[in-house]
C-alpha positions in Angstrom: -0.1 0.2 -0.2 2.5 2.6 -0.8 1.2 5.0 -1.9 3.7 7.2 -4.5 5.5 10.6 -4.3 4.4 13.6 -5.8 6.5 15.4 -7.9 8.5 17.9 -6.4 9.5 20.5 -9.3 13.9 20.2 -9.3 14.8 24.6 -9.2 18.0 26.2 -9.8 19.7 28.9 -9.5 18.2 30.5 -13.4 14.9 30.5 -11.6 17.0 32.4 -8.1 15.6 35.0 -7.8 19.0 37.0 -6.8 21.2 35.3 -9.9 18.1 36.9 -12.3 18.5 40.1 -10.7 23.2 39.8 -10.7 22.9 40.0 -6.6 24.6 36.5 -6.6 27.5 36.1 -5.3 27.6 32.7 -5.4 29.6 30.0 -7.5 27.4 27.2 -6.7 26.7 24.2 -8.9 23.2 23.7 -6.8 20.3 26.3 -5.3 21.4 27.7 -2.2 20.3 28.4 1.1 18.7 32.1 -0.2 17.0 31.1 -3.1 14.0 32.2 -3.7 11.8 32.0 -7.2 12.1 35.5 -9.4 8.4 36.5 -9.5 6.9 39.1 -11.6 6.3 40.9 -8.2 9.9 40.5 -7.4 11.2 39.8 -4.0 9.0 38.7 -1.4 9.3 36.4 2.4 8.7 33.0 2.6 5.0 32.3 4.0 5.3 32.0 7.3 2.2 30.1 9.9 -0.4 32.3 11.1 -0.8 32.6 14.9 -4.7 32.3 15.7 -5.4 32.3 19.1 -7.3 29.9 20.7 -10.8 30.8 23.1 -9.4 30.5 27.0 -11.8 27.0 27.7 -10.8 26.6 30.6 -11.0 28.6 33.8 -9.2 27.6 36.3 -5.3 26.5 35.8 -4.4 22.5 34.6 -2.6 21.7 38.0 -1.8 23.9 40.9 0.4 23.4 44.3 -1.9 22.0 46.6 -3.4 24.4 49.5 -2.2 25.0 53.3 -5.8 22.6 54.5 -4.4 19.6 51.7 -0.9 19.6 52.7 -1.4 19.4 56.5 -4.2 16.5 55.1 -1.9 14.8 52.8 1.3 14.1 55.2 -0.4 14.1 58.6 0.3 17.4 60.2 
């Protein structure tokens, strides 16, 4: 039941924004970690995850220190 892998497009330095705009100072045979696709809109930052606030569900902490009375009862004092 092996699923086929999705073919990933190979990127090259010729597709990089920095190489296309003569901003690249590296002489590598493969794309580097700073590769950014060259798009008509220009250089765009990589997409980031969105931060979503969760609705507060708890009215009480999940864990708390025992009260003085609970500690006394626990230790027989």
